[in-house]
C-alpha positions as a printed Julia matrix, in Angstrom:
359×3 Matrix{Float64}:
 -59.19  128.59  54.04
 -62.02  126.58  52.89
 -62.3   124.11  49.76
 -63.9   125.59  46.67
 -65.89  123.15  44.33
 -66.04  123.97  40.54
 -68.16  121.54  38.78
 -67.57  120.19  34.82
 -70.94  119.83  33.38
 -71.22  117.06  31.09
 -74.36  115.31  31.65
 -73.41  111.96  32.91
 -69.69  112.14  32.46
 -70.25  115.49  34.97
 -67.72  115.72  37.92
 -66.48  117.64  40.59
 -62.73  120.04  41.09
 -61.99  120.08  44.73
 -59.79  123.03  45.32
 -58.5   123.76  48.94
 -55.38  122.61  51.25
 -54.88  119.22  52.64
 -57.29  116.92  50.45
 -54.36  114.64  50.05
 -54.74  113.88  53.55
 -58.86  113.46  53.57
 -59.37  110.17  52.4
 -63.02  110.22  53.57
 -63.83  112.97  50.23
 -61.58  111.49  47.87
 -62.42  107.67  47.93
 -65.88  108.58  47.38
 -65.38  108.81  43.69
 -63.42  105.19  43.66
 -66.32  102.48  42.86
 -64.15   99.32  42.83
 -61.91   96.99  44.73
 -58.85   97.71  42.74
 -56.6   100.66  42.05
 -53.56  101.46  41.05
 -51.28  104.86  41.72
 -49.45  106.41  38.72
 -46.77  109.2   40.19
 -43.07  110.19  39.5
 -39.78  110.12  41.35
 -40.4   113.48  42.46
 -43.63  113.36  43.99
 -43.59  109.66  45.13
 -41.1   110.56  48.37
 -43.76  113.61  49.02
 -47.13  112.68  48.7
 -47.41  108.96  48.08
 -47.72  107.54  51.66
 -50.89  110.13  51.95
 -52.49  108.19  49.2
 -51.59  104.45  49.75
 -52.82  104.96  53.5
 -56.31  106.0   51.9
 -56.45  103.0   49.95
 -55.46  100.63  52.81
 -58.51   98.63  52.3
 -58.36   97.96  48.31
 -56.45   96.08  46.57
 -53.86   98.72  45.21
 -50.51   98.81  43.47
 -48.08  101.78  42.38
 -46.3   102.85  39.8
 -43.25  105.66  40.12
 -42.29  106.95  36.95
 -39.3   109.09  36.13
 -40.4   112.91  35.91
 -40.64  115.21  33.23
 -42.22  115.5   29.42
 -39.72  112.85  28.14
 -41.61  110.36  30.37
 -44.78  110.66  28.34
 -44.26  107.52  26.5
 -46.2   104.43  25.2
 -43.67  102.26  26.77
 -44.93  103.88  30.46
 -48.8   103.12  29.32
 -47.6    99.72  29.06
 -46.18   99.59  32.46
 -49.4   100.89  33.63
 -51.41   98.09  31.82
 -49.0    95.45  32.87
 -49.39   96.3   36.4
 -53.18   96.47  35.87
 -53.12   93.25  34.65
 -51.19   92.14  37.61
 -53.67   93.13  40.28
 -56.25   91.54  38.09
 -58.23   95.21  37.72
 -61.09   94.72  35.88
 -63.39   97.28  34.52
 -64.61   98.56  38.0
 -60.96   99.63  39.01
 -59.52  103.36  39.06
 -55.85  104.95  37.79
 -54.96  107.6   40.29
 -52.86  110.06  39.01
 -50.87  111.96  41.69
 -48.3   114.49  39.72
 -48.39  116.81  37.14
 -49.45  117.46  33.92
 -47.44  114.34  32.11
 -48.59  111.7   34.95
 -52.06  113.12  34.61
 -51.73  112.38  30.68
 -50.35  109.2   30.82
 -52.65  107.82  33.64
 -55.15  108.91  31.95
 -54.31  107.3   28.83
 -54.22  104.33  30.29
 -57.46  104.47  32.1
 -59.17  105.3   28.55
 -58.0   102.67  26.71
 -57.93   99.74  29.79
 -60.48   97.59  28.94
 -61.8   100.35  26.89
 -61.83  102.76  29.98
 -62.19  102.77  33.31
 -62.04  105.23  35.66
 -59.5   107.56  36.81
 -59.21  110.41  39.25
 -56.92  113.63  39.16
 -54.95  114.38  42.29
 -52.65  117.29  40.16
 -49.41  118.69  42.64
 -48.54  120.91  40.29
 -50.06  124.51  39.76
 -50.22  124.08  35.93
 -51.98  120.44  36.33
 -54.31  122.44  38.7
 -55.51  124.6   36.38
 -55.07  123.12  32.93
 -54.19  119.59  32.18
 -56.35  117.82  34.84
 -59.34  119.78  33.91
 -61.4   118.6   30.67
 -60.25  114.92  29.81
 -57.8   115.4   27.23
 -55.22  112.45  27.96
 -52.19  111.53  25.88
 -48.72  110.86  24.96
 -45.6   111.92  22.62
 -43.91  110.55  19.98
 -40.81  112.03  18.15
 -42.53  113.56  15.44
 -44.78  115.86  17.86
 -46.68  116.33  21.02
 -49.79  114.6   22.11
 -50.0   113.01  18.61
 -51.53  109.94  20.11
 -54.63  110.48  23.08
 -58.13  110.31  23.8
 -60.87  112.38  25.11
 -61.59  110.92  28.89
 -62.86  112.32  31.81
 -62.0   111.82  35.01
 -64.07  110.87  37.83
 -63.25  113.72  39.59
 -60.3   116.19  40.72
 -58.74  117.14  44.05
 -56.43  119.69  43.52
 -54.73  120.22  47.24
 -52.98  123.46  47.11
 -50.96  122.52  49.56
 -48.45  120.63  47.29
 -48.24  123.97  45.75
 -45.15  124.73  48.52
 -43.27  122.5   47.73
 -43.25  123.22  43.96
 -39.67  124.51  42.86
 -39.71  128.32  41.53
 -39.52  127.43  37.51
 -42.08  124.94  37.16
 -44.49  127.25  39.81
 -43.78  130.13  37.24
 -44.75  127.81  34.58
 -48.25  126.93  35.96
 -48.37  130.88  36.02
 -48.39  130.67  32.34
 -51.85  128.95  31.69
 -53.28  130.69  34.39
 -52.68  134.33  32.15
 -53.82  132.17  28.95
 -57.1   132.31  30.65
 -56.93  136.28  30.76
 -55.36  136.43  27.42
 -57.94  134.65  25.79
 -61.59  135.58  27.32
 -61.58  137.9   30.17
 -59.56  140.79  29.86
 -60.88  141.58  33.75
 -59.18  138.64  34.9
 -56.34  139.71  33.15
 -56.12  142.84  34.71
 -56.62  141.09  38.24
 -53.56  138.91  37.66
 -51.41  142.26  36.48
 -52.84  144.08  40.22
 -51.97  140.97  41.89
 -47.98  139.69  40.17
 -46.62  140.26  43.92
 -49.0   138.25  46.0
 -49.0   135.55  43.52
 -45.47  135.46  42.75
 -45.2   135.07  47.05
 -47.72  132.06  46.77
 -50.16  133.79  48.79
 -52.64  131.37  49.78
 -55.82  133.15  49.1
 -54.82  134.87  46.3
 -53.22  131.38  44.36
 -56.7   129.75  45.52
 -58.47  132.58  43.64
 -56.37  132.14  40.77
 -56.68  128.5   40.15
 -60.5   128.5   40.81
 -61.33  131.53  38.59
 -58.53  129.42  36.22
 -60.77  126.18  36.64
 -64.18  127.93  36.14
 -63.04  129.3   32.79
 -62.22  125.75  31.28
 -64.91  123.91  33.03
 -67.38  126.26  31.14
 -65.59  126.08  27.85
 -65.19  122.35  28.02
 -69.14  121.73  29.16
 -69.61  123.75  25.49
 -67.53  121.81  23.62
 -65.99  119.13  24.96
 -64.19  117.1   22.15
 -63.0   120.73  20.7
 -65.0   120.61  17.87
 -64.65  124.56  18.08
 -64.52  127.16  20.48
 -62.09  124.59  22.78
 -59.73  125.26  20.64
 -59.1   128.85  21.56
 -57.67  127.29  24.76
 -54.67  126.01  22.59
 -53.77  129.75  22.31
 -49.71  129.79  21.8
 -49.94  126.17  22.16
 -48.89  125.59  18.32
 -45.8   127.88  18.98
 -45.26  126.24  22.56
 -45.77  122.33  21.21
 -43.38  122.72  18.39
 -40.5   124.59  20.68
 -40.75  121.61  23.52
 -40.32  119.05  20.54
 -37.42  121.31  18.48
 -35.71  121.39  22.06
 -36.02  117.91  23.33
 -38.67  117.12  25.77
 -37.96  118.79  29.29
 -35.17  121.55  28.29
 -38.36  124.31  28.22
 -40.84  123.19  30.28
 -44.47  123.1   29.06
 -45.72  126.67  30.59
 -42.68  128.53  29.6
 -43.57  127.1   26.0
 -46.59  128.23  26.12
 -45.89  131.7   27.29
 -43.37  132.11  24.65
 -45.96  131.1   22.24
 -48.58  133.05  23.39
 -46.01  136.36  22.91
 -45.54  134.72  19.39
 -49.31  134.42  18.47
 -50.12  138.03  19.96
 -46.91  139.74  17.92
 -48.28  137.34  14.7
 -51.64  139.07  14.94
 -50.09  142.56  15.08
 -48.33  141.78  12.36
 -51.0   140.49  10.09
 -53.39  143.79  11.12
 -55.56  141.56  13.53
 -54.9   142.81  16.48
 -53.13  146.47  17.87
 -49.46  145.57  19.3
 -49.57  147.24  22.7
 -51.84  144.37  23.57
 -48.88  142.26  22.89
 -46.32  144.23  24.82
 -48.74  144.1   27.87
 -49.13  140.29  28.07
 -45.2   140.14  27.09
 -45.02  142.43  30.5
 -46.83  140.58  32.45
 -45.12  137.55  31.72
 -41.98  138.91  32.37
 -42.84  139.75  35.58
 -44.36  136.58  36.3
 -40.49  135.07  35.74
 -41.76  133.56  32.57
 -39.56  133.69  29.5
 -41.01  135.44  26.54
 -38.27  135.08  23.69
 -37.86  131.96  21.4
 -34.7   129.93  22.79
 -31.31  130.83  21.66
 -30.15  129.07  18.29
 -33.95  128.34  17.35
 -34.89  127.02  13.98
 -37.27  129.1   12.45
 -37.9   126.04   9.36
 -37.3   123.61  12.04
 -40.02  124.98  14.31
 -42.57  125.46  11.39
 -42.27  121.89  10.13
 -43.4   120.56  13.3
 -46.02  123.49  13.63
 -47.2   121.89  10.4
 -48.01  118.57  12.56
 -50.22  120.56  14.88
 -54.23  118.72  15.11
 -55.91  122.06  14.6
 -54.28  122.06  10.96
 -56.81  121.05   8.13
 -55.58  119.79   4.75
 -52.09  120.79   5.62
 -52.64  124.58   6.13
 -51.77  125.95   9.38
 -54.9   126.66  11.69
 -53.64  129.25  14.83
 -55.36  130.37  17.55
 -54.78  134.2   16.98
 -56.64  137.46  18.68
 -57.91  140.71  18.04
 -57.34  142.28  21.55
 -56.45  141.34  24.94
 -59.68  138.77  26.06
 -60.71  137.94  22.65
 -59.06  135.0   20.83
 -59.89  133.63  17.47
 -59.29  130.81  15.34
 -57.89  131.92  11.94
 -57.8   129.18   9.41
 -54.87  129.01   6.47
 -52.16  131.47   8.3
 -49.93  132.29   5.65
 -46.43  130.43   6.45
 -44.34  133.15   5.1
 -45.97  135.7    8.05
 -45.59  132.82  10.98
 -41.93  132.15   9.76
 -41.06  136.1    9.98
 -42.51  136.0   13.4
 -40.44  133.36  14.46
 -37.25  134.9   12.71
 -37.71  137.65  14.98
 -38.42  136.2   17.84
């Protein structure tokens, strides 16, 4: 299989996304993204035994250190960012150092935020090892950490120097995490490409079987879509907010249930269904599109209903903290139809609560 390249075009901050098998072993390719003498690899306890040695071997001629963090959303804290700072200080990392994020979205967010704030911004390189990170969190420069009050409330926009998505790493991904990544793939079809959504419906069996060619095509299509949106709206002042379809609901679900109990992609899958059902409930869209979305997600082994004992009022309270809201009024990404999302200001909370109560 050949390697595909997708470019995120942002002027002097432009960078390539490389997609293909064996990229972690190709140090000659990814070393070109490192400009200084120091590097810190940030990874977690699940990824380190599988892939850390390969990256460390590629850094043999640089002064480098490794930080191995606990795994999962609960690790995305300011305390862990401080650990990265302390390690950078210990090796004397200057402004030409690089932070390498080896892992899933949590590691990418943590490492990226540390890179964004160390000496007011240093290079970082994304090496995503989960499907969700490859198609979503590693692309676009969003970094951050969680607080008890909500997800990603502290963060910064900081674009990577490059993204190296080694598709070979997906072979070791647990089934639940793999399915969670597919939720973000489905999102791209749901919000802006009905044809791609149809392609996903036609290729469910191949995707569930992790067929390399089908998977590479899905990843590249997702990255192309997101790269184009980010190029037009890097700091989420308009169109980029559409990429949060299902996320306001999803982030509330994650926070309310305790980070890590519901995976991010699982929460997004539920959130997309709720957003589609809300769109139908308030007369913005036809109900059959919501049913079609739920059916595809279910075929990809993703949940489509709220966890048992979910509290609608508690979820709504967390949704009020979402960064897209203005003047305390709910501002949600909904849709008119499959493939056509839109930002809807001042959504009636009573309607949102009704959907949560029935979900």
